[in-house]
C-alpha positions in Angstrom: 71.0 -148.7 -53.5 71.8 -151.1 -50.8 69.7 -149.1 -48.5 66.8 -149.2 -50.9 67.0 -153.0 -51.3 67.3 -153.5 -47.5 64.2 -151.2 -47.0 62.3 -153.2 -49.6 63.2 -156.5 -48.0 62.2 -155.2 -44.6 58.9 -153.8 -46.0 58.1 -157.2 -47.7 58.9 -159.1 -44.5 56.5 -156.8 -42.6 53.6 -156.9 -45.1 53.6 -160.5 -46.1 53.0 -162.0 -42.6 50.4 -159.4 -42.0 48.5 -160.5 -45.1 48.6 -164.0 -43.9 47.4 -162.7 -40.6 44.4 -161.0 -42.2 43.7 -163.9 -44.5 43.9 -166.5 -41.8 43.2 -164.4 -38.8 40.1 -162.2 -38.3 38.7 -162.6 -41.8 39.4 -166.4 -41.8 37.5 -166.9 -38.6 34.5 -165.0 -39.9 34.5 -167.1 -43.1 34.7 -170.3 -41.0 31.9 -169.1 -38.7 29.7 -168.2 -41.7 30.4 -171.6 -43.2 29.4 -173.4 -40.0 26.2 -171.2 -39.7 25.3 -172.0 -43.3 25.8 -175.7 -42.7 23.6 -175.5 -39.6 20.9 -173.7 -41.5 21.0 -176.3 -44.3 20.8 -179.2 -41.7 17.8 -177.5 -40.0 16.1 -177.0 -43.4 16.7 -180.7 -44.2 15.4 -181.7 -40.8 12.3 -179.6 -41.3 11.7 -181.1 -44.7 12.0 -184.6 -43.3 9.6 -183.8 -40.4 7.0 -182.5 -42.9 7.3 -185.7 -45.0 7.0 -187.8 -41.8 3.9 -185.8 -40.7 2.4 -186.2 -44.2 3.0 -190.0 -44.1 1.5 -190.2 -40.6 -1.6 -188.4 -41.8 -1.9 -190.8 -44.8 -1.5 -193.8 -42.4 -4.1 -192.4 -40.0 -6.5 -191.8 -42.9 -6.0 -195.5 -44.0 -6.6 -196.7 -40.5 -9.7 -194.6 -40.1 -11.1 -195.9 -43.4 -10.4 -199.5 -42.4 -12.1 -199.0 -39.0 -15.1 -197.5 -40.8 -15.2 -200.5 -43.3 -15.0 -203.0 -40.4 -17.8 -201.1 -38.5 -20.0 -201.1 -41.6 -19.3 -204.7 -42.2 -20.2 -205.7 -38.6 -23.4 -203.6 -38.8 -24.3 -205.3 -42.1 -23.5 -208.8 -40.7 -25.6 -208.2 -37.6 -28.5 -207.2 -39.8 -28.3 -210.3 -42.1 -31.4 -212.3 -41.5 -30.9 -215.6 -43.4 -28.0 -217.7 -42.1 -26.7 -221.0 -43.6 -25.9 -223.2 -40.6 -23.4 -226.1 -40.8 -23.6 -227.2 -37.1 -25.4 -226.5 -33.9 -23.8 -227.3 -30.5 -24.6 -226.9 -26.8 -20.9 -227.2 -25.9 -19.1 -223.9 -26.9 -15.8 -225.7 -27.4 -17.3 -228.0 -30.0 -18.7 -225.0 -31.8 -15.3 -223.3 -31.8 -13.6 -226.4 -33.1 -16.1 -226.8 -35.9 -15.7 -223.2 -36.8 -11.9 -223.5 -36.9 -12.2 -226.6 -39.1 -14.1 -224.6 -41.8 -11.9 -221.6 -41.4 -9.0 -223.9 -42.4 -11.0 -224.8 -45.5 -11.1 -221.2 -46.5 -14.5 -220.1 -45.2 -15.2 -217.3 -42.7 -17.7 -219.0 -40.3 -19.1 -217.2 -37.3 -20.9 -218.4 -34.2 -24.5 -217.3 -33.5 -26.5 -217.7 -30.3 -29.9 -219.3 -31.1 -32.6 -217.2 -29.6 -34.4 -218.8 -26.7 -32.0 -221.7 -26.5 -28.6 -222.8 -25.2 -27.4 -223.8 -28.7 -24.6 -222.1 -30.5 -24.9 -222.2 -34.3 -22.0 -222.2 -36.7 -23.0 -220.1 -39.7 -20.9 -220.4 -42.8 -22.7 -217.6 -44.8 -25.4 -215.0 -44.2 -27.7 -213.1 -46.6 -30.4 -210.5 -46.6 -32.3 -212.1 -49.5 -34.3 -215.2 -48.9 -33.9 -216.4 -52.6 -30.2 -215.9 -52.6 -29.9 -217.7 -49.3 -32.0 -220.7 -50.5 -30.0 -221.0 -53.8 -26.7 -220.8 -51.9 -28.0 -223.4 -49.3 -28.8 -225.8 -52.1 -25.4 -225.3 -53.7 -23.7 -225.7 -50.3 -25.6 -228.9 -49.6 -24.7 -230.4 -52.9 -21.0 -229.5 -52.7 -19.8 -229.1 -49.1 -22.1 -230.4 -46.4 -25.5 -232.0 -47.2 -26.7 -231.5 -43.6 -26.6 -227.7 -43.8 -29.8 -225.8 -43.0 -31.1 -222.2 -42.8 -31.7 -220.3 -39.6 -33.8 -217.1 -40.0 -33.0 -214.4 -37.4 -35.9 -212.4 -36.2 
């Protein structure tokens, strides 16, 4: 019986460390490697998702910029075609025209400087219209409330 118990103890001592070896050795390394590979796949998947979102946001931003450029272009074309301009000042010296323009810009208007055809004068226009009637009515309003010396310049 003693021999049997010694054999059992020796057998247990041999098998238990070997189980730990298999658990922590070869199979444990494979499990750790698989866990690392899975974590790398997950991080790549997240990075791809973030890149897709970033690309989508850039596309939206570019579309906004394109539409703003188109609106500005259309506005400039429209403004260049406006025929009736309400003028608040005319100057030969460009610095005076710029100063007058800035004075009205501070008051909340969006004035612009026009070159008078066939002359050295620079005109400070406060508003422009396509319709003669609308321009005349706005000119009267402007003369009554803001500047009584305002006049109309008709572009050809």
